N, C-alpha and C positions, 0 to 999 in steps of 0.2 A: 405429490409423489416425487421423490428424488430421481435424478436422471439415471443413476445406477440401478435403481429398482425398475425403472421403465425398461432399460436395456436387458435386465435379467429376465423380466417377464416376456419380452419379445424373443429372447434366446430360447426360453422354455417352450414358447409356442412353436417356434421353428423346429426345435428338436422333436417335440411331440408330433407335429405334422409329418416330419420326415420318417419317424418310426412307424407311424400308422400307414404312410404311403408304402412302406416296404412290407409291413406285417400282413396287411389285409390280402394282397395278391398271393403271398406265399401261403397263407392259410387256405385260401381258395384252391390253390394248386394242390396242396397236400390233401385236402378233403376229396378232390376229384381224381386223385392219382392212385388211390389205394394205400397211401402211406399210413393213414389212420389205422387200418387193420393190422399193419405190421407193428405199429407202436403199441396197440392194444395187446397183441400176442406176446410181444416182448415183456410187457408189464405183467401179464398173467403168468408167464413162465419163469419169472424172476424167483430166485431162491427166497424162501420165507423163513430163513434161519433167524438166529439171534440178532442182537443189536449190533455187535461187531465194532471194529475199529473205526470204520467210516461213519457209523452212526454216532459215535462219540464225537468225532470231528465235526460232523454237521450240527450236532447239538451245541458244541462250543461256539461254532461260527454264528449260529442263530442267536445265542445269548449275547455275543459281542455286538451283533447288529442291533438287537433290541436295546442293549445297554447304551450304545451310541445314540440311538434315537431318543431315549429317555434323557440322557445327558444334554443333548442339544435342546430339547424342549425346556428343561430346567434352566439352562443358561439363557435361553431367549426370554423366558418369563421373568427371570431375575433382572435382566437388562431393561425390560419394559417397566418394571416397578420403580426403578431408580429415577426415571424421568418424571 
């Protein structure tokens, strides 16, 4: 394994550990603090109207992200076949 790949995997492990270190206590605090009931009530009382402008924007954003992932997979698989 190259040294760049080793450092990349180490950096990924550090970032994952840091995120989990922050997310787990915050989740426990929110569950014990009554925040979950507020979030559920807000989700229930949300307007159930049509798709709207923000729905179209979120759909476009989702398509761009999925397209980027597909493009990355295609480029990576092409690069591996050349070797």
